[in-house]
C-alpha positions in Angstrom: 111.9 -48.4 -122.7 108.5 -48.1 -121.3 105.6 -47.4 -123.4 101.7 -46.7 -122.6 98.8 -45.1 -124.3 97.2 -44.2 -120.8 96.9 -40.3 -120.0 97.9 -38.3 -117.3 95.4 -36.7 -114.7 95.6 -34.9 -111.6 93.2 -37.3 -110.1 92.3 -36.8 -106.4 94.9 -34.2 -106.2 97.8 -36.5 -107.3 99.6 -36.9 -110.7 98.6 -40.2 -111.9 98.2 -42.3 -115.1 94.6 -42.9 -115.9 92.8 -44.9 -118.7 89.5 -42.8 -118.5 88.6 -39.2 -118.4 88.7 -38.9 -114.6 90.3 -36.0 -112.7 91.9 -32.7 -114.3 93.4 -34.2 -117.7 93.5 -30.4 -119.5 96.9 -29.1 -118.7 98.2 -25.5 -119.5 102.0 -24.8 -119.5 102.1 -21.1 -118.5 105.6 -19.6 -118.7 107.0 -18.0 -115.7 110.7 -16.8 -117.2 113.5 -18.3 -117.6 112.2 -21.4 -119.8 110.2 -22.5 -116.8 106.4 -23.0 -116.5 103.5 -23.4 -114.3 101.6 -26.3 -115.3 97.9 -25.4 -114.7 95.1 -28.3 -114.5 91.7 -27.9 -115.3 88.6 -30.4 -114.4 85.3 -30.3 -116.2 83.7 -26.9 -115.7 80.8 -27.2 -113.6 80.3 -24.0 -112.1 82.1 -24.7 -108.8 85.4 -22.7 -108.3 87.1 -26.0 -106.6 87.0 -27.3 -110.4 86.7 -24.4 -112.7 89.8 -22.7 -111.2 93.1 -24.2 -112.1 95.2 -26.2 -109.8 99.0 -26.1 -110.5 101.3 -29.0 -110.4 103.6 -28.6 -107.4 106.4 -31.1 -106.2 106.0 -32.7 -102.7 108.8 -33.8 -100.8 108.1 -37.0 -98.6 108.8 -36.8 -95.1 110.6 -40.2 -94.7 112.7 -40.3 -97.8 110.2 -41.4 -100.2 110.0 -40.3 -103.6 109.1 -36.8 -104.9 105.4 -36.8 -106.1 103.3 -34.1 -107.9 99.9 -32.8 -106.3 97.8 -30.1 -107.2 98.0 -26.6 -105.3 97.1 -23.2 -105.6 98.9 -21.5 -108.3 101.8 -19.5 -107.3 104.5 -18.6 -110.0 106.9 -17.5 -107.4 107.3 -21.2 -105.6 110.0 -23.2 -107.0 108.2 -26.3 -106.4 105.8 -25.3 -109.1 108.4 -24.2 -111.7 108.8 -27.0 -114.4 110.9 -27.3 -117.5 109.4 -28.8 -120.4 112.4 -29.8 -123.1 111.9 -31.7 -126.3 113.4 -35.4 -126.1 113.0 -35.8 -129.8 110.5 -37.3 -132.0 107.6 -35.5 -130.7 108.3 -36.4 -126.9 109.1 -34.2 -124.1 110.9 -34.4 -120.7 109.3 -32.7 -117.9 111.5 -31.6 -114.8 111.5 -29.6 -111.9 115.2 -28.6 -110.9 117.2 -31.8 -111.5 114.2 -34.2 -110.9 112.4 -35.8 -114.0 108.8 -36.9 -113.9 109.2 -40.6 -114.4 107.1 -43.7 -114.5 107.7 -46.3 -111.7 105.9 -49.5 -111.8 105.6 -49.7 -108.0 105.0 -46.1 -107.3 103.3 -44.7 -110.3 104.3 -41.2 -111.4 107.2 -39.8 -109.4 110.0 -37.2 -109.8 113.2 -38.8 -109.9 116.9 -37.2 -110.2 118.6 -39.2 -113.1 122.1 -39.1 -111.9 124.1 -41.5 -114.5 120.8 -43.3 -115.6 118.9 -42.5 -118.6 115.8 -40.9 -119.1 112.9 -43.8 -119.2 109.9 -41.6 -119.2 109.0 -39.0 -122.0 105.7 -37.6 -122.8 103.8 -36.7 -125.7 101.7 -33.1 -125.5 98.3 -33.1 -127.3 97.1 -29.5 -128.4 93.3 -29.6 -128.0 93.2 -25.8 -128.7 93.3 -22.4 -126.8 93.0 -22.6 -123.0 89.7 -21.5 -121.6 89.7 -18.5 -119.4 89.0 -19.2 -115.7 85.8 -18.1 -114.0 86.3 -14.4 -113.1 88.9 -13.7 -115.8 
């Protein structure tokens, strides 16, 4: 079982584990209906829309059969690639998935989405509530 004390960040527009405060580490799950969520990510507010407005997690399918990854994109609740499920895995941990692919840590590829098939879920995440989400610039 993999265990780490690092955080998750949308860093350089890719979802990654980090040991510092880089990138966008404030995530706001926003219900879209049917038990699915947009996962909005925010950076440090600095008055520039590129940082102040949220970027949403979006599943990226590679061209040549590589692993599914997550990148930041303009939020669109109608896009299936931005609709995630967050399910309790017990003991304060959560499994995060899109369709049937689960967010997993791979020692060689970092954070990827992987269909489990008969395999067991290796990676779960603790969600830390840091209070109310901020309102983006303009509302």
